[in-house]
N, C-alpha and C positions, 0 to 999 in steps of 0.2 A: 475154550479160554477159561473155563471155570476153575481149572486147577492152577492158574497162574498166581504168583505171589502179588498181593496188593501192598505196595510200599507205603511209607508214612505220608507220602504226598498223594495217595489215592490212585496212583498209576500202576498198571499191570506190568509185571516183569517175569522173567524165567523163574520157575519155582525155586530153584536152588539159591537164588539171590537173597532169599529170606531165611536161609537155614543156618546162618552164622553172622555175628555182628560185622565182621570184616568184609563179608561178601557183597553187600549192597554197593559200596563205593567201587569195589573192584569190577563188579558187573557193569555198573553204569559208565565207568570212565576208561576201562581197559579191555575187558574181554570182548573179543570179536572185532576190534578196531585194527585196521591194517598197520603194520610196523615194518620199517625198512632199515632200522638202525641195527648194525651188527652186534653191538654190545647187548642191546635188549633181546635180540634174537638168541644170542648165546646164553644169556642169563635164563631165558624162559625154557629153553630145551634142557638146560641143566636142572632147573627146578622141577620140571616135569619128570626128569629121571629120578630125582630124589623122592618124588611123590609115589613112585612105583611101590605098591603094597600099603600105602598110607593114604590119608585123606588130604585133599588140597587145603583144607582148613589148617592142618598142622603146618604145611609148608608156607602158606601165606602169612600166618602169624609169626613165622621165623624169618621172613624174607629179608628184613633189614639186617638181621644177624648173618644170614648167608652172604649178603652183599659185603659186609665188613670182613667176613672170614675169607672170602674168595676175591679180594682185591677189586670189588666192583664188577666182577666177571669180565675183566679185561683178559682176553685169551693170552696175550703176550706175557702178562704177569703171572697168570695161573699156570701156564705151561712151564714156568721156571720153578714151581714148587718142588721141593725135594722130599726125601724121607722124613726129615725132622719136622717139616711143615705138616706132613700127613699125620704124624704122631701128635702134634699140637692140635690139629683139627679133631682128632679122635677124643681129645679131652675137652672140647668146646661144647658145653651144654646148651649153647644157643642155637645149635644146628642139629641136624640128624646125623648121629655118629655111626655111620655105616661105612666101613673101610672100602668096600667094593665101590660104592657110589662116590665116595670122595676121590678115590683113585681114578674112577671113570671121568670125573670132571677134569682132572689134571690131564689125563690122556686126551680127552675130547678137545681141550684147549689147543693142544698141539695139532690135532687133526683139523680144527677150525682154521688155524693159520695155514695149513696145507690147502684147505679149500679156498681161502682167500687168494692164495697164489694161483690156484687152478682156474678159478672163474672170475676173480675180481672182488667178490664180496660174499659173505654168507647170505645176504639178502637176495642176490641174483640166484644163488643155488636154491634156497628154500622156496622162493616164489615160483621157481620153475615147476614146482609140484602143486601149484594151485589147481584145485579140481574145477571142472566145468560146472558153473552154478546152475546151468539148465538141466543137469543130470543129478542134482543134489537130492538125496532122500529127505523125508520129513525131518525137520530140526530135532536134534537130540534123540534120534531114534537108533543110533548105532555108536559103537565105541572104536571101531576101526573102519577103514575104507580102502578102496584101491589105491588112492593117493598116499595114504599113511603107510600102507604096506610097501609101496614103491619107494617112499622116502626112507623108511627103515632099512630096506635092502640096500639102497644107495649109500647110506651112512655107514652101515656095517661093512660094506665092501671097502670103505675108506678107513676102516679101523676104529670107528666110533663104538662106544659101549653104552649099555643101558638105554638103548633107543629102539625099543620094540614098536610094533605097529600101534598099540594102544597109546603109548607115550607120544608117538608122532602124531596121532590123531588129536590128542588133547592140545598139542602144540599148534597144529593147524587151526583148530577152533579158536584158541586164545589169541593168536597173532593175526587174526582177520583174514586168513587165506581161504576161509569159507565163512559165511554168515550163518551160524547155528543158533542164533537167538530164537526163542520160541515164537510161533505165530501169535500175534497179539501182544508180544512184549514191547514195551516202550522203546527199547533200544534196538529192535530189529531194523526199523527204518533208519535210525541214526547210523547204525553200523553200515547199512547198505549205501547211504549217502556218502559216508567216509570212504567206502570202497570205490565208489564212482569217482570221487575226487583224487583218489590215490594214483600215483604214477608207478606202475609196476617196474621194479628194478630189472634192467636188462644188461 
């Protein structure tokens, strides 16, 4: 536990929580807590896609801009974006101006709607990839897993883009589908309690 970050309240947290000003609040209130809302799930996997090759600090600092640019990550609205909107987004300095990633979000919005038709909700689909907690490796010891590989494969089979195993693993961590807070972190027990209260979508 000696390498944990000691926060301003004197409590121990995952080391990365102290590496940027925006991280502490994100770590304490969002990361690793279970989510069942389709909009939040779609937003997160899109933002993880944008992070590919970049730091999460860059994405988190621009998150409000991303939300404004992508209609709150409502798949119905985003799927309707046409070429003119893509060009406008390519001129938006508030987001990451990567044409492939922008077009992937629009594509994935349509694929998300297909998934909702297929299984009822994104939450039902994503939570079906929840790994067995009894078989979890030590926290933050890997960047991919059997679950993230399987999720990536399933999404790609359905036409999703920019959803590789590493992106999917970060998504599983962040959305509480596994508790990857460090041993000794203040939030590990809190996230586990939230997971225990959580009703898994079926």
